C-alpha positions as CSV (number, residue, x, y, z in Angstrom):
1,M,-13.3,5.5,88.0
2,R,-15.2,8.1,86.5
3,E,-11.5,10.2,84.8
4,R,-10.0,6.1,83.9
5,E,-13.1,5.6,81.6
6,I,-12.7,8.9,80.0
7,R,-9.4,8.2,79.0
8,E,-10.7,5.0,77.9
9,N,-13.1,6.0,75.8
10,L,-10.9,8.7,74.3
11,K,-8.3,6.4,73.2
12,R,-10.9,3.8,71.5
13,I,-11.8,7.4,69.3
14,G,-8.7,7.8,68.8
15,L,-8.0,4.2,67.5
16,I,-11.0,4.7,65.1
17,T,-10.6,8.1,64.0
18,S,-7.2,6.8,62.8
19,A,-9.2,3.8,61.1
20,I,-11.1,6.1,59.4
21,F,-8.2,8.0,58.0
22,I,-6.4,5.2,57.1
23,F,-9.6,3.9,55.4
24,M,-10.1,7.3,53.4
25,I,-6.4,8.3,52.9
26,I,-4.5,5.5,53.1
27,I,-6.4,2.9,51.4
28,P,-7.1,4.9,47.9
29,F,-3.3,6.0,47.3
30,I,-2.8,2.2,47.5
31,L,-5.7,1.6,45.1
32,M,-4.5,4.3,43.1
33,G,-0.9,3.1,42.6
34,A,-2.0,-0.3,41.6
35,S,-4.5,1.4,39.0
36,I,-1.8,3.3,37.2
37,D,0.4,0.1,36.9
38,D,-2.3,-1.3,35.6
39,F,-2.8,1.4,32.5
40,T,1.0,1.3,32.5
41,S,2.3,-2.3,32.6
42,P,2.5,-3.6,28.7
43,K,1.6,-7.1,30.1
44,G,-1.5,-8.1,29.8
45,T,-3.2,-5.0,28.7
46,G,-4.0,-6.0,25.0
47,E,-2.4,-2.3,23.9
48,A,0.4,-2.2,21.3
49,N,3.1,0.7,22.1
50,S,4.0,3.3,19.8
51,N,6.2,0.9,17.7
52,E,3.8,-1.4,17.0
53,I,0.3,-2.1,15.2
54,I,-1.5,-4.9,16.5
55,V,-3.5,-7.4,14.1
56,K,-5.4,-10.1,14.6
57,G,-4.5,-13.8,14.2
58,N,-1.2,-15.1,14.0
59,N,1.8,-15.4,11.4
60,K,-0.3,-17.9,8.3
61,V,-1.9,-16.5,5.6
62,K,-3.8,-18.6,3.1
63,V,-3.4,-17.5,-0.7
64,F,-5.6,-18.8,-3.5
65,R,-3.8,-19.8,-6.6
66,T,-5.3,-18.7,-9.6
67,N,-3.5,-21.7,-11.7
68,T,-4.6,-24.7,-9.5
69,K,-7.5,-22.9,-8.1
70,K,-6.8,-24.6,-4.6
71,I,-5.6,-22.5,-1.2
72,E,-2.1,-22.9,-0.1
73,E,-1.2,-22.5,3.6
74,M,2.1,-20.8,4.5
75,D,3.7,-18.6,6.6
76,V,3.6,-14.8,6.0
77,E,6.9,-14.2,5.6
78,E,7.5,-17.1,3.1
79,Y,4.4,-15.1,1.3
80,I,6.2,-12.3,1.2
81,L,9.2,-14.0,0.1
82,G,7.2,-14.7,-3.5
83,V,5.7,-11.6,-3.4
84,V,8.6,-9.3,-3.8
85,S,10.1,-12.1,-6.2
86,S,6.5,-11.7,-8.5
87,E,6.5,-8.0,-8.5
88,M,10.0,-6.3,-8.4
89,P,13.2,-7.1,-10.3
90,A,16.1,-8.6,-8.1
91,K,18.3,-6.8,-10.3
92,F,16.7,-3.7,-8.1
93,E,18.5,-2.1,-5.0
94,L,18.5,-4.0,-1.8
95,E,16.6,-0.7,-0.3
96,A,14.0,-0.9,-3.1
97,L,13.1,-4.3,-2.5
98,K,12.7,-4.0,1.5
99,A,10.9,-1.0,0.5
100,Q,8.1,-3.2,-1.6
101,A,8.6,-6.5,1.0
102,V,7.0,-4.0,3.5
103,A,4.4,-2.6,1.2
104,A,3.6,-6.3,0.4
105,R,3.3,-7.3,3.8
106,T,1.1,-4.0,4.7
107,F,-1.5,-4.7,1.7
108,Y,-1.7,-8.5,2.6
109,Y,-2.8,-7.5,6.7
110,S,-5.0,-5.1,5.2
111,K,-6.5,-7.9,3.4
112,R,-7.3,-9.6,6.4
113,E,-10.0,-7.3,7.0
114,N,-11.2,-7.5,3.7
115,K,-10.5,-10.6,2.3
116,C,-10.3,-10.8,-1.4
117,N,-13.8,-12.0,-3.2
118,L,-11.9,-13.8,-5.7
119,S,-9.8,-16.4,-3.3
120,K,-12.8,-19.2,-2.8
121,G,-12.5,-18.8,1.3
122,A,-8.4,-17.8,1.7
123,E,-7.3,-14.3,2.5
124,I,-5.9,-13.1,-1.0
125,C,-4.9,-14.3,-4.0
126,D,-2.0,-14.6,-6.6
127,G,-3.1,-12.5,-9.2
128,V,-2.9,-8.7,-10.3
129,H,-6.2,-8.4,-8.5
130,C,-4.7,-8.3,-5.1
131,Q,-0.8,-8.7,-5.6
132,A,1.2,-11.2,-7.4
133,Y,2.6,-14.2,-5.4
134,M,5.4,-17.3,-6.9
135,S,6.2,-20.5,-5.0
136,K,10.2,-21.0,-4.3
137,N,10.3,-23.6,-7.4
138,E,8.1,-21.0,-9.8
139,R,10.3,-18.0,-9.3
140,M,13.7,-19.9,-9.7
141,S,12.6,-21.3,-13.0
142,K,12.2,-18.2,-14.3
143,W,16.0,-17.2,-13.3
144,A,18.8,-18.2,-15.4
145,N,20.9,-20.5,-13.6
146,D,23.9,-18.5,-12.9
147,E,21.6,-16.1,-11.0
148,K,18.9,-18.3,-8.9
149,N,20.8,-18.5,-5.5
150,D,21.8,-14.8,-5.8
151,N,18.3,-13.8,-6.5
152,Y,16.9,-15.8,-4.1
153,N,19.4,-14.9,-1.1
154,K,18.7,-11.3,-1.9
155,I,15.0,-11.1,-1.8
156,K,15.1,-13.2,1.4
157,K,17.7,-10.8,2.6
158,A,15.4,-7.9,2.0
159,V,12.4,-9.9,3.2
160,Q,14.5,-11.2,6.8
161,E,15.5,-7.4,7.6
162,T,12.2,-6.0,7.4
163,S,10.4,-9.1,9.1
164,G,7.0,-8.2,10.2
165,M,7.4,-4.2,9.5
166,V,4.4,-2.5,8.1
167,I,3.5,0.9,7.0
168,S,1.0,3.0,9.3
169,Y,-1.0,6.3,9.3
170,G,-2.4,8.0,12.4
171,G,-1.3,5.3,14.3
172,E,-2.9,2.7,12.4
173,L,-2.2,0.1,9.6
174,V,-2.4,1.3,5.9
175,K,-5.1,0.0,4.1
176,Y,-4.4,0.8,0.8
177,P,-0.2,0.9,0.1
178,Q,-1.0,1.4,-3.2
179,F,2.6,0.7,-5.6
180,F,3.1,0.2,-9.4
181,S,6.0,0.0,-12.2
182,T,7.2,3.5,-13.3
183,S,5.7,7.1,-12.8
184,S,6.2,9.6,-15.3
185,G,8.1,12.1,-13.1
186,K,4.9,12.6,-10.6
187,T,3.0,10.2,-8.8
188,E,-1.0,10.6,-8.6
189,N,-3.3,11.9,-6.0
190,S,-5.5,9.0,-5.3
191,E,-8.9,11.1,-5.9
192,D,-7.6,11.4,-9.3
193,V,-7.4,8.2,-10.3
194,F,-9.8,5.9,-7.6
195,S,-13.0,6.9,-6.2
196,N,-11.9,7.8,-2.8
197,T,-9.2,10.5,-1.2
198,V,-7.0,8.6,0.5
199,P,-5.0,11.3,2.9
200,Y,-1.3,8.7,2.2
201,L,-1.8,9.0,-1.3
202,K,-0.7,12.3,-2.5
203,S,1.0,13.4,-5.6
204,T,5.5,13.6,-4.6
205,S,8.2,13.7,-7.4
206,S,9.6,10.9,-8.9
207,P,12.6,11.6,-10.7
208,G,15.0,9.6,-12.7
209,E,12.9,6.8,-14.0
210,E,13.5,7.5,-17.8
211,I,16.1,4.8,-16.8
212,S,13.2,2.0,-17.2
213,N,12.4,0.3,-20.3
214,V,8.8,1.6,-20.0
215,Y,8.9,4.9,-19.1
216,Q,7.8,5.6,-22.9
217,T,5.6,4.1,-24.9
218,E,3.6,4.2,-28.3
219,K,0.9,2.6,-29.7
220,E,-0.4,3.3,-33.0
221,I,-4.2,2.8,-34.0
222,S,-5.5,3.0,-37.3
223,N,-8.3,6.0,-37.7
224,K,-10.9,3.3,-38.5
225,E,-10.0,1.4,-35.5
226,F,-9.6,4.2,-33.5
227,V,-13.2,5.6,-34.4
228,N,-15.0,2.2,-34.5
229,I,-13.6,2.0,-30.4
230,I,-14.8,5.0,-29.6
231,N,-18.1,4.8,-31.3
232,S,-18.9,1.4,-29.9
233,N,-18.4,2.7,-26.6
234,Y,-19.9,6.4,-26.8
235,K,-22.9,6.5,-28.6
236,K,-23.0,10.5,-28.0
237,A,-19.0,10.8,-29.5
238,A,-20.1,10.4,-33.2
239,L,-17.0,10.7,-34.6
240,K,-15.9,10.3,-38.2
241,E,-12.4,8.9,-39.8
242,S,-12.5,13.0,-41.3
243,D,-12.7,14.8,-38.3
244,I,-10.3,12.9,-35.7
245,K,-8.3,15.5,-35.0
246,S,-10.5,18.3,-34.7
247,K,-13.3,16.5,-32.7
248,I,-10.2,15.4,-30.3
249,S,-9.1,17.7,-26.9
250,I,-7.3,17.0,-23.9
251,K,-9.6,19.0,-21.4
252,S,-7.4,19.2,-17.8
253,R,-5.1,17.4,-16.5
254,T,-4.1,15.9,-12.9
255,E,-1.2,17.1,-10.3
256,G,0.8,13.8,-11.6
257,G,0.6,14.7,-15.3
258,S,-2.1,12.1,-16.4
259,V,-5.3,12.9,-18.5
260,K,-7.8,13.7,-16.1
261,E,-10.8,14.7,-18.8
262,I,-10.6,14.1,-22.8
263,Q,-13.4,15.4,-24.8
264,I,-13.9,13.4,-28.0
265,G,-16.8,14.5,-30.2
266,G,-19.8,15.0,-28.3
267,V,-18.6,13.0,-25.3
268,T,-16.3,14.2,-22.5
269,I,-14.7,10.9,-20.5
270,K,-11.9,10.0,-17.8
271,G,-8.1,9.9,-18.9
272,T,-8.4,6.3,-16.2
273,E,-11.4,5.3,-19.3
274,F,-9.3,6.0,-22.7
275,R,-6.4,4.3,-20.9
276,K,-8.6,1.4,-20.6
277,L,-10.2,1.5,-24.0
278,F,-6.9,1.6,-25.6
279,D,-5.0,-0.9,-23.2
280,L,-2.2,2.0,-22.6
281,R,0.7,1.4,-20.0
282,S,-0.9,4.8,-18.1
283,A,-3.2,7.5,-18.7
284,N,-0.1,10.2,-19.1
285,F,-0.6,10.1,-22.9
286,N,-0.4,12.6,-25.6
287,I,-2.3,12.0,-29.3
288,E,-0.2,12.3,-32.4
289,Y,-2.4,12.9,-35.7
290,L,-0.8,11.0,-38.7
291,K,-1.9,10.3,-41.9
292,D,-4.2,7.5,-41.8
293,K,-4.0,6.7,-37.9
294,V,-3.1,8.4,-34.5
295,K,-0.3,7.5,-32.2
296,I,-0.7,7.6,-28.7
297,V,2.5,8.3,-26.8
298,C,2.7,7.4,-23.0
299,K,5.0,8.3,-20.2
300,G,5.2,6.1,-17.1
301,N,3.4,2.5,-16.3
302,G,0.7,1.8,-14.1
303,H,-2.2,3.9,-12.0
304,G,0.4,6.1,-10.5
305,V,-0.5,6.1,-7.2
306,G,1.3,5.2,-4.2
307,M,5.0,3.9,-4.5
308,S,7.0,3.7,-7.9
309,Q,9.1,0.8,-8.1
310,W,11.5,2.2,-10.7
311,G,11.3,5.6,-8.8
312,A,12.2,3.3,-5.6
313,N,15.3,2.1,-6.9
314,V,16.6,5.6,-8.0
315,M,16.2,7.0,-4.6
316,A,18.3,3.6,-3.4
317,K,20.7,4.1,-5.9
318,E,21.0,7.5,-3.7
319,G,21.6,6.1,-0.4
320,K,18.2,6.6,0.8
321,K,16.8,3.3,3.3
322,Y,13.9,1.8,3.0
323,D,12.0,3.7,5.4
324,E,13.2,6.8,3.5
325,I,11.4,5.4,0.7
326,L,8.3,4.6,1.9
327,K,7.6,7.9,3.4
328,H,8.4,9.7,0.3
329,Y,6.1,7.8,-1.4
330,Y,3.3,7.5,1.2
331,S,3.3,10.6,3.0
332,G,2.7,11.5,7.2
333,V,3.3,7.4,7.2
334,D,4.9,5.6,9.9
335,V,6.8,2.3,9.8
336,K,5.9,-0.3,12.9
337,K,6.2,-4.0,13.9
338,V,3.3,-6.0,13.7
339,V,2.3,-8.3,17.0
340,Y,0.0,-10.7,16.9
341,R,-2.7,-10.8,19.3
């Protein structure tokens, strides 16, 4: 009897030990397996894969129309079609138009987090303060009758074939996808034009843009008007008509070739300020002194930061794809797909 009790007790101890082993060893592995699935499964995690950029909201955009003072709502891709039509000539190469579409789309999504302060409750406005936009009727009215359909279909193709694609840097949406018309052969570092340093907005080569109709422009101003403009804005300049040539000196230039600082009489100002003062095409300029006037010769058109549109077209003509164009003008970036959450 005693021996049977011992055997039964040992049997019970064995069962208890087995149960403890299962609880301590097997169950954690099961739970660990479930936990790993939770982290690796793309479903329900709210995480984007390496080729995606998550944005809040849906595929609708609200645009403030500056002429009508009204807000219009439309699909994002229809909006991008209107931006590309406004910002880049339809005659440009398809891959250049695609690059423009991706840059414009990126700019729009960046405004979702930082809405335009002129848009009266919308996310973005249709002026140069943000990026230009025209409705289909507006853009069709600007094209010759025999070009309307071809131009529209070409731009539509560029938008459709890049649908949802945006520029990213370090896994995040690019906030400043700057673009402009024409460079002087090199683009500018962001810190040389704007107040902040942006790692993907670095000076890079942009050859072949001499074909642009605004590659080089000239502006002549009488000595009297020149002196009046300078002295009315900078009293310490104390500039006189008789000593214009001897009192003006370009002190430094940026990596992209623009005037960084220029000394005029008793003041030294930024090249970007001088550009605004005389409404110049760019800050990459030289001054020629004529008998009774000055001639300012500019190269390039625009602020010079980011993607040059004419440069993009040159690259497209050379066989480069839109993503290659974007990666050339925006240092260290990737092109990814937008996913709504």
